[in-house]
C-alpha positions in Angstrom: -2.7 21.6 7.5 0.3 19.3 7.0 0.4 17.4 3.9 1.0 13.6 4.4 3.8 12.4 2.4 3.1 9.0 0.9 5.4 6.4 -0.7 3.7 4.0 -3.2 5.0 0.4 -3.4 4.2 -1.6 -6.5 3.2 0.1 -9.9 1.3 -2.5 -11.7 -2.4 -1.8 -12.7 -3.8 -0.8 -9.4 -0.4 0.6 -7.9 -0.2 3.1 -10.7 -3.9 4.2 -10.2 -3.1 4.7 -6.4 0.0 6.6 -7.0 -1.8 8.7 -9.6 -4.6 9.5 -7.2 -2.4 10.4 -4.3 -0.5 12.9 -6.4 -3.5 14.3 -8.3 -6.8 13.8 -6.5 -6.2 13.5 -2.7 -6.3 16.6 -0.5 -3.4 16.9 2.0 -1.5 14.1 0.5 1.8 14.3 -1.5 3.4 11.6 -3.5 7.0 11.7 -2.3 8.3 8.5 -3.9 7.3 5.4 -5.8 9.0 1.9 -5.5 8.9 -1.0 -7.8 11.4 -4.0 -8.6 11.2 -2.9 -12.2 13.5 0.1 -12.3 12.5 1.4 -15.7 8.8 1.3 -14.4 9.7 3.0 -11.2 11.8 5.9 -13.1 9.2 6.6 -15.8 6.3 6.7 -13.3 8.3 8.9 -11.0 9.1 11.2 -13.9 5.5 11.4 -14.9 4.2 12.1 -11.4 7.0 14.4 -10.3 8.5 12.4 -7.3 11.5 10.2 -6.4 11.8 6.5 -7.2 13.2 3.3 -5.5 13.5 -0.4 -6.2 14.0 -1.3 -2.5 11.2 -0.5 -0.1 13.4 -0.4 2.9 15.7 2.3 1.2 12.5 4.2 0.5 11.4 3.9 4.1 14.5 5.8 5.1 13.3 9.0 3.4 12.3 11.1 6.3 9.5 12.9 4.1 7.4 9.7 3.9 4.8 9.7 6.5 2.8 6.7 5.3 2.9 4.0 2.8 0.6 2.5 0.2 1.4 -1.1 -0.8 -0.2 -2.5 -4.1 2.3 -5.1 -5.1 1.0 -8.5 -6.4 -0.5 -10.3 -3.6 2.3 -12.9 -3.3 4.8 -10.2 -2.8 3.1 -8.4 0.2 5.1 -10.0 3.1 8.3 -8.0 2.7 6.8 -4.5 2.2 4.1 -4.9 4.8 6.7 -6.2 7.2 9.1 -3.4 6.5 6.4 -0.7 6.9 5.3 -2.2 10.3 8.8 -2.2 11.5 9.3 1.3 10.4 6.1 2.1 12.3 4.4 4.1 9.4 0.7 4.1 8.7 -0.1 1.5 6.0 -2.8 1.4 3.2 -2.6 -2.1 1.8 -4.4 -3.5 -1.2 -6.5 -6.6 -0.5 -5.8 -9.5 0.2 -3.4 -9.0 3.0 -1.4 -12.1 1.8 -1.8 -15.0 -0.7 -2.2 -17.8 2.0 -3.8 -18.1 5.3 -0.6 -18.6 7.3 1.0 -15.2 6.0 -2.4 -13.6 6.4 -2.6 -14.3 10.1 1.0 -13.6 10.7 0.9 -10.2 9.0 -2.2 -9.4 10.8 -0.4 -10.1 14.1 2.7 -8.1 13.0 0.6 -5.1 12.3 -1.3 -5.4 15.6 2.1 -5.9 17.4 3.4 -2.7 15.6 0.4 -0.7 16.6 0.3 1.1 13.3 -2.9 2.3 11.5 -3.6 -0.1 8.7 -6.5 0.5 6.1 -7.3 -2.4 3.6 -8.2 -1.7 -0.1 -11.8 -2.8 -0.2 -12.7 0.2 -2.2 -16.3 -0.8 -2.8 -17.2 0.2 0.7 -16.2 3.6 -0.3 -18.2 3.6 -3.7 -21.0 6.2 -3.2 -23.9 3.7 -4.0 -22.6 1.1 -1.6 -21.9 3.6 1.2 -25.5 5.0 0.7 -26.9 1.5 0.7 -25.0 0.6 4.0 -26.3 3.6 5.6 -29.9 2.7 4.6 -29.5 -0.7 5.9 -28.3 0.6 9.2 -31.3 3.0 9.2 -33.6 0.1 8.8 -35.0 1.1 5.4 -35.3 -2.3 4.1 -35.8 -3.9 7.4 -33.8 -7.0 8.4 -31.4 -8.1 5.6 -32.2 -11.6 4.5 -30.5 -12.3 1.2 -27.2 -11.0 -0.4 -26.6 -11.4 -4.1 -23.5 -10.2 -6.2 -21.9 -10.5 -9.6 -18.3 -9.7 -10.3 -17.5 -10.2 -14.1 -14.4 -9.0 -15.7 -14.4 -8.3 -19.5 -11.4 -10.3 -20.0 -8.9 -12.6 -17.9 -6.5 -10.9 -15.5 -2.7 -11.2 -16.1 -1.5 -14.9 -16.1 -0.2 -14.8 -12.5 -3.5 -13.7 -11.2 -5.3 -16.5 -13.1 -3.2 -19.2 -11.2 -4.9 -20.0 -7.9 -1.3 -20.7 -6.5 -0.2 -17.1 -7.2 -3.2 -14.9 -7.5 -5.7 -17.0 -5.7 -8.0 -17.5 -8.6 -11.6 -16.1 -8.8 -12.4 -16.9 -5.2 -9.5 -14.8 -3.8 -8.6 -12.4 -6.4 -12.2 -11.3 -7.5 -14.7 -12.6 -5.0 -12.8 -11.3 -1.9 -14.5 -8.0 -2.6 -18.0 -9.6 -2.7 -17.3 -11.5 0.6 -16.3 -8.3 2.3 -19.4 -6.6 0.9 -21.5 -9.4 2.3 -20.2 -8.8 5.8 -20.4 -5.1 5.3 -23.9 -4.8 4.0 -25.5 -7.9 5.9 -24.3 -6.8 9.3 -23.4 -10.4 10.0 -20.7 -13.1 9.7 -20.7 -16.1 7.3 -21.0 -19.5 9.0 -21.1 -21.9 6.1 -20.1 -21.9 2.5 -20.8 -24.2 -0.6 -19.2 -23.3 -3.9 -18.7 -24.7 -7.3 -16.3 -24.0 -10.3 -15.9 -24.6 -14.0 -13.7 -23.8 -17.1 -15.8 -23.5 -20.3 -14.6 -20.4 -22.2 -11.1 -19.3 -21.4 -7.9 -21.1 -22.3 -6.3 -22.3 -19.1 -2.8 -22.3 -20.6 -1.6 -25.2 -18.5 -2.6 -23.7 -15.2 -3.8 -26.4 -12.7 -7.3 -26.2 -11.4 -8.2 -23.1 -13.6 -11.8 -21.8 -13.3 -13.3 -19.0 -15.5 -16.7 -19.2 -13.8 -17.4 -19.9 -10.0 -20.5 -19.7 -7.8 -20.7 -19.4 -4.2 -23.6 -20.1 -1.7 -23.3 -18.2 1.7 -25.1 -18.9 5.0 -25.0 -16.3 7.6 -25.0 -16.9 11.2 -28.3 -15.2 12.0 -29.9 -17.2 9.2 -29.6 -15.1 6.1 -28.6 -16.4 2.7 -26.3 -15.2 0.0 -24.9 -16.1 -3.5 -21.9 -14.7 -5.5 -20.8 -15.4 -9.2 -17.5 -14.5 -10.7 -16.4 -14.7 -14.4 -13.5 -13.5 -16.4 -15.1 -13.5 -20.0 -17.8 -10.8 -19.8 -16.7 -9.3 -23.2 -19.4 -6.7 -23.1 -17.6 -4.7 -20.3 -17.1 -4.8 -16.5 -20.3 -6.0 -14.8 -20.3 -5.4 -11.0 -23.8 -5.5 -9.3 -25.1 -6.4 -5.9 -28.5 -6.7 -4.2 -29.6 -6.9 -0.6 -33.1 -8.1 -0.1 -34.6 -7.3 3.3 -37.9 -8.0 5.2 -39.4 -4.6 4.2 -37.6 -3.8 0.8 -34.9 -4.3 -1.7 -31.7 -2.6 -2.6 -30.2 -3.0 -6.2 -26.7 -1.5 -6.7 -24.9 -1.1 -9.9 -26.0 -1.7 -13.5 -24.9 -2.7 -16.9 -24.3 0.8 -18.3 -22.5 4.0 -17.4 -25.3 6.4 -17.3 -29.0 6.3 -16.6 -29.7 7.5 -20.2 -31.7 4.8 -22.1 -32.6 5.0 -25.7 -35.9 3.4 -26.8 -36.9 3.4 -30.6 -38.9 1.1 -32.7 -36.0 0.5 -35.0 -33.4 -0.4 -32.2 -35.6 -1.4 -29.3 -34.1 -0.6 -25.9 -30.4 0.1 -25.8 -27.8 1.2 -23.2 -24.4 2.9 -23.6 -21.6 0.3 -23.3 -20.6 -0.7 -19.9 -17.1 -0.1 -18.2 -14.0 -0.8 -20.5 -10.4 0.2 -20.2 -9.5 3.9 -21.1 -5.9 4.5 -21.7 -3.6 3.6 -18.7 -6.7 3.0 -16.6 -8.1 -0.5 -16.4 -11.9 -1.2 -16.5 -12.3 -1.6 -12.7 -10.6 1.8 -12.2 -13.2 3.4 -14.6 -16.2 1.8 -12.6 -14.9 2.6 -9.2 -12.9 5.8 -9.8 -14.7 7.8 -7.2 -14.2 4.8 -4.8 -10.5 4.5 -5.2 -10.1 8.2 -4.5 -12.6 8.2 -1.6 -10.8 5.4 0.2 -7.5 7.1 -0.2 -8.9 10.3 1.1 -10.3 8.4 4.1 -7.0 6.9 4.8 -5.1 10.3 4.7 -7.8 11.7 7.1 -7.2 8.7 9.6 -3.5 9.5 9.4 -4.0 13.3 10.0 -6.4 12.8 12.9 -4.9 9.4 14.3 -8.2 7.7 14.0 -8.7 4.0 13.3 -9.9 3.1 9.6 -13.3 1.7 8.9 -11.9 -1.3 7.3 -8.8 -2.9 8.7 -6.7 -6.0 8.7 -9.2 -7.9 10.8 -11.6 -7.4 7.9 -9.0 -8.7 5.4 -8.6 -11.9 7.4 -12.3 -12.7 7.7 -12.9 -12.0 4.0 -10.0 -14.3 3.2 -11.2 -17.1 5.4 -14.5 -17.0 3.4 -12.6 -17.2 0.1 -10.6 -20.2 1.5 -13.7 -21.9 2.5 -15.2 -21.5 -0.9 -12.2 -22.6 -2.6 -12.2 -25.8 -0.4 -16.0 -26.3 -0.9 -15.4 -26.1 -4.7 -12.6 -28.6 -4.8 -14.2 -31.0 -2.4 -17.8 -30.6 -3.6 -19.1 -30.2 0.0 -20.3 -27.7 2.6 -17.5 -26.1 4.5 -18.1 -24.5 7.9 -16.1 -21.5 8.9 -14.2 -21.7 12.3 
């Protein structure tokens, strides 16, 4: 079977993870080239992973050995590479969100549709084994009808300054909770109809960023009547804390935990203790440690779609819908009122 040659665009935290996985962990995939505006970063990464490097995505796309492209640039810089890949008619793996504002999001979704290319969005939690198993159990009716969704997304420390700025990274509603909004649709098998949200800044220095929030909460109302809540924070110093729960008419599913293994120590001296939760390891950030299997699994799924010319399970339309929920939450928190999704 022919290997799929992939070019990786954007080599920040997650971009490096994808490039590393493509070269080392994804069957039938070959990392042909990496591309980043920072020439030194592109060169050192290429030397480490044994591929070519570019600083211009359109020049990279001229390489005939590139069959597909992974875009993981900062959200505000998605428009150019995504448009270039669509014009080149190459299959695309794009990190969420599709863009940093609704106009560009809708425009890029239409560009991809018009180009007719395969596009898989980087909602990796769908591919995490516990979440994938839970979704199958929900489809099988194991917990009956889902009636309540709950999620927590808590980072051990703030992301880079650009991601903290709602005008550049979208803030917690877009940069972090977009995954939770996608999971809500994925697990509840329903669309969100109304949103109420609130935000505060109590712990992390805002460094002059306007409308900075280090904690946010969101209440979701689904079209078929189910309810949901989500909380995001950027100062969980004990580690990376990502959990979800789906309560149904016949049972409950609890996904994730606070420790990395199921080993629990119980002694009279120390009481009940757990190994420390997910923290960075070397070049890999905390979220990569927690979702290591998921990041590999989603790229394996993408390569299989390219090889078999089959549509991906999560696409640009899913990205648009999750983004619309995030925007509604942002508006609801700012205006302190319930916001209906159109």
